N, C-alpha and C positions, 0 to 999 in steps of 0.2 A: 700698728705697723708690724708686718710680718716679714722678717728677714728670710730670704730664699737662698738656696744654693745656686752657684753660678750657672750651671747647665740648665736648671729648671727655669730660672728667671729669663735667661736668654731665649729659651724655647717659647715662653709666654710672649716676649717681645716680637719674636719672628712670626709666630702664628697670627697674633693680633694685627701686626703690620700688613701681612699678606691679605688678611680679611678686609682691612680698610682700603688698601690700594686697589683691590680687585672689584670694589663697588663701582659700577659705571657712573661716570659724571654726566651731567645734563648739558647738552650743547646749546649755545645761545642761538644757533641757527634753526632749532626745531620749531615747528609750527605751534602757534599759541592754541591752547585748548582749555576748556572750562569743564570741570567735573565736580558735581555737587558732593560726590563721595569724599573728595579731598578735604572737605570742611567737617566731616564727621570724625569724632575722636577715635583714633585707632586703639585697639586693645593692646597692641605691642609696638613700641617704638624704641629706637636706640641710635646712638651716634658717638662721636668722640673725635679724637685726633691722634696722629702719630707725629713725633717731633724729634729732630736732631738739633742739638745746641752745642756750639763750640765757644768756649771762653778762653781768652788770653789775658791773664792777670799779671800786671806789673806790680811786683811786691815792693812796698815802701821800705827802704833800709833804715834800721834803727828806730822803727816805730814800735809801739808797745806790743801790738798783737803779732807783728813779725818776729820780735824777739821771743815772745812766748811760744810761738809755733815752731820756729826754726833756729833757735839759739845754738843748737848742737850741729845743725847742717844748714847753714845759711844758703838762701837762693834768691835770685833776682826776678824770676818769673815762674808762673804755674799755668800750664795748659790743661783744660778739662773738657772732655767730651761726654755729653749726656744724651742718652736716648730715652724717650718717654712715650708710652701709649696710655691714653686715657679713654675709658669707656663709660658712657652714661646711658641709662635706659629707664623705661617705664612700662609696667604691665598693669592693665586695668581689667578688673573683673567685677562688674556690678558696682557696688559701693566701695570697693577696695582698690586702692592704687598702691603698687609696689614700685619704689624708686631706688636706683642705685647709681653710684659713681665710684669707679675703680681706677687705680693708677698704678702702672708698673714702670719702673725706671732702672737704669743702670748707668753708672758714671765711672770714669777712669781719668786719673791724672798721673803726674810723675811720682806722686807720694802714696796714693791709695786707690783702691777699687771698691765700689759699693753697689749692691743690688737690693732692691726692695719692692714689695707689693703692698700697696696701701688700699684699704677699704675706706674711702673718704665718707661715704654714706651708704646706708642700706636700711630702708625703713618702709613700713606700711602705713598708709593713710586710709582711715576708715571714715566714711561720711554717711552716717545713718539718716541725716536730715540736712537740708541745704545750709543751715546756719550752724551746724555742729560737725567738727572734724576731730578724730583721734589719731595721734601719731605714735608709733611704737618702733624703736630701733635706733640706728645711728644716723644723726642728722646734723647739718650745719644750719644755724638759725638766722644768721645775718642780721642781728639787731643793731640798730644805730643808723644814722644818716650820713656819717662822714665817709669820704672817699678813701683817704690814706690811713686814717685811724678811727677807731670806734671806742671811746671811753666807756660807753654804756653796754658794750657787747660782753656781758658778764659770763656767758656760757658758750662763747666761741673762742677759737684760737686767734691770736693777733695776726693781722695782715702784714705782708711785706709791702711797705710804701712804694718800693720800686716796681712792684708787680701786684698792685692791690686788687686786680680783677681775676687773678688766678684762684682756682678752687682751693678750699681749705678742708682739712680733715675735721669731721664732726665729733660729737660725743653721743654715747648711748643713753637713751632716756625714754620717757613716756610723757606725752603731752596732750592737751586738748585746746581747741580753738572754738570760741563762741562768737558769732558775728550777728550784728543787727544793723540794718540800714533803714533810713527813714528820710522823708523830705524835711527841709528846714535847715537851720544853721548847723546843727549837728547831724551830718549826713551819714556817718558810719561810726559804729561803736563795736570794738572787738576786744575780747579778753583771751589771753593765752596763758596757760599754766603748764609748767614743765617740771617733772620729777627727774632728778639726775643722781644716780647712784655712783659711789666711788669705792670700789673694792678691788682686790687683787684680780688682774686681768679684765676688769671692767672700769674704764675711765681711770686707770691707776696713775695717770699723770695729771689729773685734774686738781689734786690737792690731798689733804689728809684723808687716809683710807678709812673704810668701815663706817661710812655715813651716807645718808640719803639727803640730797639737797633739793631746794625748791626755788624756782624762778617764775616770775609773773610779769606780763606786759599788758598794759591797758592802752589800746590804740584808739585815737579819736581823729576823725576827719571833720574839723570844725572851721567853718568859714573858709574853706579851701586851704586849710593849713593842716598838715600831717603832724600829729603830736603823739608821743609815746611816754607813758609813765612806767618805769621798770624797777623791779625789786628782785634781789637775790638774797637768800638766807640759807644757812646750813653750816655744818661744822667742818667741811672740807676747806672752805674759804670763808673769810669774814663777811658779815652782812654788808650790803651796799645798796645804794639807791641811785636812780638815774632818770633823767628827762631828756628827750630829744625833740627836734622839730624840723620841718622842711616846708618851704612855701615858695611858689613862683610869684615873683613881683611883676614879671612880664613874661611874655611867651619865650623870651630868650635869656631870662635872668632868674636864677634860683638861689635862695640862701638856705643854709641849714646850720644846725648847731646841736651840741650835746653837752651835758654836764653830769658827772658822776661823783658821788660822795661816799667814802668809806669811813665810818666813825672810828674804827680801830683796825689799823693795818700794820703788820710787822714788816720792817725792811732791814736788810743786812748792810751795815756800814763799816768801812775800814776806819779805825781810829788812829790817833797819832802814834800809838805804840806798835802799829802794824798788825793788829788782830781784828777779827770781825766781831762786832757787837750787834745785837738785835734791838732795834728801837721800835716802839709802838707809837704810831702817829695817826692823826686824823687827816686823811688825804682827799683832796678834791682835784679832779681833772676835768678839763673842758676843751671844747673844740668849736670854732666858728669858721664857716666857710661859704664860698659862693661858686657858682658855675655860670659862665657867661658865654653865649654863642653870638658871634657877629654875623653880618649879612654875607660875608665871603667865607663862611664856614671855619672860622677860627674859634676853637673851644678853649677857654681858660678856666682852670680850676685852682682856687686859692684856699688854703686852710691854715689857720693858726691853732696850735695845740699846746696846752699847758698840762703838766703832770706833777702834782705835789710829791708823788712817790719816786720821782727821778732824783738823780744825784746832783748836788750843787757843784760848781766849778772846783771848790776847795776839796770836796770829797773825791772827785775824779782825779785831782792832782795827786792826792795821797797814793792812789792806786798806780798812776803812771810813774811816780817817783819810786815806788816799791819795785816795779819791773826794771827801772833804770838801775837801781841799787843791785838787783839780782844779776843784771848783765855785768856790772862792774865786778861783782864778787866772782862770777863765773870766769871772766877773763883773767882775773888775778890769781885765782886758786883752783879753778876747775870744779868748784863746788856748785852744784845746781839746786841745792835744797831750797834756796829762796825763790828760784823759778817754780819749783813744785808748789810752794806755798802760794805764790801769786796765781798759778793756774787754778788752784782750788778756790781762791777768793774770787777770781773772775767768773766762776760758775754761779756764784751767789747773786749775780745781777750786773756786775760791771761789764760783762761781755754781751749783754743783750742789746739789740738794735734800739736806737734812740733812748739811751740810758740817762739823758739829761732831763731838763725841766721845760724848756720853751723852744718850740720849733715852728718854722714856717715852711709850708709845702706849696709848690707851684708846678703845674703841668699845663703846657700850651701845645696844642696840635692844630694843624690846618689840613683840611681834606682837599686833595687835588689842587694844590696851588698852581697858578699859571696854566691851568687846564691840563696838567699832567695826570692822566687818568690812573686810577687805582693806587695812587701814591699819596701817602700821608706822613709828612715830617712832623717832628715834635721835639720838645725838650722837657725834662723833669729835673727839678732842683729841690733839695732839702737843706735848710739852713738851721744850724743850732744858734739861736739868737743870744745865748749867754756867752759862749766862747767864740762866736763868729766863724766857726768852721762850717764847711759845706761839702755837698756832693752835687755835681751837675752832670746830666746825661742827655746829650742830643741823640735822636734816633730817627730812623726812616723805616716805614712799613710799606711793602708792595704786595698787592693782592690781585695782580692782573691775570693770573692763571687760575682756572676754575678749581675751587676748593683748596688752593694753596695760599700760604701767607709767609712772606720773607721779612724778617726784621733784623736790622743792623743797628746796634746801640754802642755808644762809647760813654764811659763814665769816668769822670775826673774827681778825685777825692782829696781835699786839702784843708789847710788851716794853719794856725800858729802852733808852735811846740806845746805839747800837753793840752791840746784841744781834742775834742771827740773824734772828728773826722781825720785830723792829722795823725792820730795814733792808731787808726784802723790798719788792717793787714794790707789792703790794696792801695797803691798810689793811683792806679787807673785800671780799667777793664774794658776790653773790646769783646763784644758778644755778637755772634751770628746765630739766628734761630730760624730754622726751616720747619714749618708746620703744615701738615696735610689733614684737612677735616673730612670726615666721612659720616 
């Protein structure tokens, strides 16, 4: 991530937006044509989108993260405007493919302003033979079969379950893919190996620095079932093992699962005395899900996710109580030292999304109900099964204008006191996103 000065980043956004909007769209009224050249791989291709997003956040009063963020200057709402331009492309020269994905964004609300330019990926793929590919550069690997979570995605950044299809920033590394196909029950066999360095200015947020790590994935297409065996080892993060699978039980029903095991994982836990201690545990996380499509184009995705490295209800309660005590102290004396302590502790893991142990994810969408063309309504819900808190978000997407997408989403977040979703910053959020693809 490269932070840019205000004028420079706004210049990037303006220039890229003008380029995207100036590309002529294809009219549906044009005559149909067939050109064999269109099926040939182009040496250069590019695309992307320009986006404006407006969020209206209703701040939950006396919630843990509202108190942490605004104890000195309480507020009831927060409006945020975000502009984003994303560019992706590919350049092919013989056996070499160069791929890139760049994103520039600027956001402003009543509290802060931020601009950034991210290089999500920029890597070269070299294919000296049909069954061999070498990759060098910054890449997102997308390991795992889950939709909202990927326990076995050891060398990728975590997804946002509310927007799991959005692009993620990758890591810099070098890898090789070896593929073999054959008739029979084992139709495809592929081996992927990746070397991932962690040094200052090179993957410096991956883990402990000054190490080179290794990850491997063995893929099998066996009896029409996709199976991966995954290994990560290195000193930046602890060694871990994983398996995932995906299979179509019918043309409209797919099931998938993942399981990951880390023999030794260090977690930070708040003890009864209010201090952080580091425990070493053996952690297993797993996911089981399905995707089902009905005859009238209703798509349902369900996933159950368990994470041993998440916090129990009692461990979360200690943190929530600490913030409550900090607020009482601040009101009585004006002393915010306990708030500062709680803010530091939150960064050790309590503030991360889905910090608990057991979750259920559900997403239901229907394409063009009641013959409403280009209209797709849906709803996404995430439940913490331990404390019974939840977030639920109905949405509507309209794509009736060429290359344009409009999405309106409302999110309601709630639960009982000292439950995960009840203690989040937002009580609700209304989001309008306008995106133009070019």
